[in-house]
N, C-alpha and C positions, 0 to 999 in steps of 0.2 A: 249133346250136339256133336256132329261129326265134322271132321276136317276135310270136307269135300266141297267141291264147287257146286253152288246152287244153280239149277237149270233156269235159264231165262227164256222168255218168249221171243218171237221174231222181232219185237220192238225193243228188246233189251230189258224188259221188266221181269222181276221175279214173281212168278205166279203165286196166288194165295195158297193153293193146295201144296205147293212146294214149301212154303213157309211153315205150314201146319205139319207136314211130313218131317221136315228137317228139324223143327223145334219139338218133335215128339209130343204133339198136342192131340192125343187120342184119348177118348173116354174121360174128358175133363169138363169141369164147370168153367166156362169161358166168358170173359167180358170182351166184346168186340167194340172198339171205339170207332165210330163213323159208319153210317149205313152204307152197305154195299154187299157184294156177293160173298164175302168171307163167311158170314154167319151161316148161310145156306150150305156152303162147302163144308164147314166144320161140323154142322149137324148131320148132313147127309153122308159124307164120306169118312168122317172121323169120330162119329158117335158122341159128339159133344152136346152138352146142354148150354145154350148160348143166351146171353143177354146182350142185345145190340142197342147202343145208345147213340144219339145224334142230336144236335141242336135244331136240325131241320125236320119239321113235321112232315113235309112233302117227301123228303128222302126216306124217312121211316115208313111212310105209307107205301112207297114203291117197293122197299125191301120186304115189307110184310106181305104184299101181293105176291112177290117172287117166292117167298117161303110157303105161302098157301098153295101155289101152283105145284110146288114140289112135295106137298103133303107133310110139311115140317112145322106146321103151326104150333104143335105141342112141344117142340124141342127148342123153340126160339121165342124169347120175350123181347118185344120192342119197346123201348122207353125213351121219351124225350128227356135229354139230360145234357149237362155241360161237364166235360171231362175234367175241368179244372175245379169242379165243386160237386163231388160225388156224394150221394146220400147213403151209400152202402157201408156196412160195418167193416172194420179192418179184416183183411184176409177172407173176404167174401167169395173170391174166385181163385181157382187153381192157377189159371193163366189169364193174363190181360194182353190183348194184342191191339196195337195202334198201327194199322197198315195204311200208309200214305195219308194220314189225317193230321199229323202234327203241324204241317204247314198251313192248315186251315184255321189254326188257333193263332190269335194275335200274339206277336212275339212277347209282349209283357205278361201273357198268361201261360206261357209254355212251361216255366219252372214249376208253377203251382200244379199244372196238369201232370207233369212227370211225378211229382210227389204224391199226388192223389192216386195215380195208377199203381205206383209202388205200394201205397198204403193198403189198397184193396186186393192185392195179389198175394197168394200163399206161396207159390213156387217161383214164378218168373213173370217178367214183363217183356214182351217182344215189340220193339219199335222198328218199323220199316219206313224209311224215308228216302226221298230223292237225293242223289248226288247233285252237285251244281249243274252237271251236264244234263241229268234227267229232269231237273226242275226247269232248265232253260228250254228243253224240248217239249215238255207237257204243260208248263204254266208261264211261259215267257210273257204272255200278253194279259194275264189275269191280274187280279188285285191281291193275290196271296204273296206273302213274303217267305222266301226260302229259309230253311232251318240251317243255321250255322252248325255244321256237323262236328266241328271241334268243340264247340260249346256243348252240344248234345252229349257227346261222349264224356266230356269232363263232368257235366252235371250228373249223368248216370253213375259215373264212378264215385261220386260223393255218396251215393245211396247204397252201393254194394259192388259185388263182382260183376263185371261186364265182359261179355264176349262179343266181338265185332266181326262182321262179315262184310267185305267190300265188294260190291258188284259193279256192273257197268254203269247202270243208271239208278240203282237203288242200293242202299246199305241196310244191313240188319244189325240191330243192337239188342242183345239179350241180357237183361238185368236179372240176376238170380237173387232170390230172397235168402 
């Protein structure tokens, strides 16, 4: 990891490609938690083999269509799954990324989720989550509950060495194995 400022988009969000570049996630076997564009970016631009999981079948179907349009169907596996209860063996993935998905998990399931992500990672787990300002801007009227970032950092530190990057609207937590 570098001691450099991560580039943010016009809205103040750290782009997915920036996370992959900064986290040195190239030529890796990757678990992407939460369906979205990260899987396509990782496969297309960073030569990763990706497993993308989500609890939403609709979100997975949309993500799979996007991957097929990009000609990446062979590099990405889409699976219905719960990040708090993974079926993969220990150390199945080089890197696990949870980009803006932890707040979609009920607060009582977040600790189990972090432990599961840590369990299946060989090298590191990268968690990208909204700051209170970012959460207020993007989810103020939704049913999601913000992630207590002090709790998150403390919980990750119980699992291993953590590097934290504080952005404008998003923070990045890298837990090393």
